[in-house]
N, C-alpha and C positions, 0 to 999 in steps of 0.2 A: 852530499858526498861524505859528510861526517854524520853518522847515524845518531850519535848522542847529542848533537847540537840542535836545540829547538829553533824552528824557523817560523817567523811570523810574517805573513804577507799583508802589508797595509797599503791600500791604494792611494790614500790621501794623507797629506801632511797633518791634518787635524786628527786623524786616526793615530798617527805616530805620537802626537802630543798626549792623547788620551792613554795610549799604551805606556808612555813614560810616567804618567801620573799614577796609573793603577795597572801594573803588568798582570796581576792575577786575574783580571777580568777578561783576558784574551786567551784563546786556545791556540797552541802551535798548529801549523799545517801538518798534514800527513807527509811522511818522508817520501820524496820522489827522487828519481834519478835523471840526470841529464840524458842518459841513453834512451829514456822514454819519450823525449821530445822529438817531434817529427823534424826531419832535416829536409829542407827544400833547397835544391840547387838553383842558383840564378840562371835565367835563360841565356844570359850573355856573360862571358868571362873577360877578365882584363887581357888575356892573351888574344882575344878577338879584336882588340883596339890597337891600331898602329900608331906609334908615336905617343905624345902626351905623357912621357915618362915622369915629368915633374908633378903633374896632376895626379897620376896614379899613385905615386909615392906619398903625396900629401893625404890622399884618401885612405891609404893603408895605415898611415900613422894615426889619423883621426879615428879610424875604426878600432884600431888596437887599443888606444887610450880612452875610448868612449868620449872623444872630444867633438865639439861642434865644428862644422866647416861651412864656409860660404863659397860657392862657385859663381863667379861673375865674369861672363864673356858674352860675345854676340850669339844670337840664335844659330843653331846648327853646328856648333863646335864640339858637341859631344857631352855636355854637362849631364843631361838626363841619362844618356847611355851609360856613363861611368857610374852614376848613382845606382842604376839598376844592376850593375855588376856587383855591387856590395849588398844587393838585396833591399835597397831602400826604396820606399814609395814616396813620391813627391806629391803631397796634397796641400 
């Protein structure tokens, strides 16, 4: 978003350590825009789920803050469905 800011994409923590030790040995990535990223809408939306307001709110807060969340309830209560609403894959 800021064209003058160099961006380095480093997939591993050991790469970050190497970068911090010798930044000149890395090349910044080409500038890209978020508008170039493909947008994929989830197949199910929260408005399709009836009830579960407290769980939907917790998922929204976790997604906004990039926090982890654990859903623990009996089978069939909608945990996977709600995760799919956020576009999460459960593997």
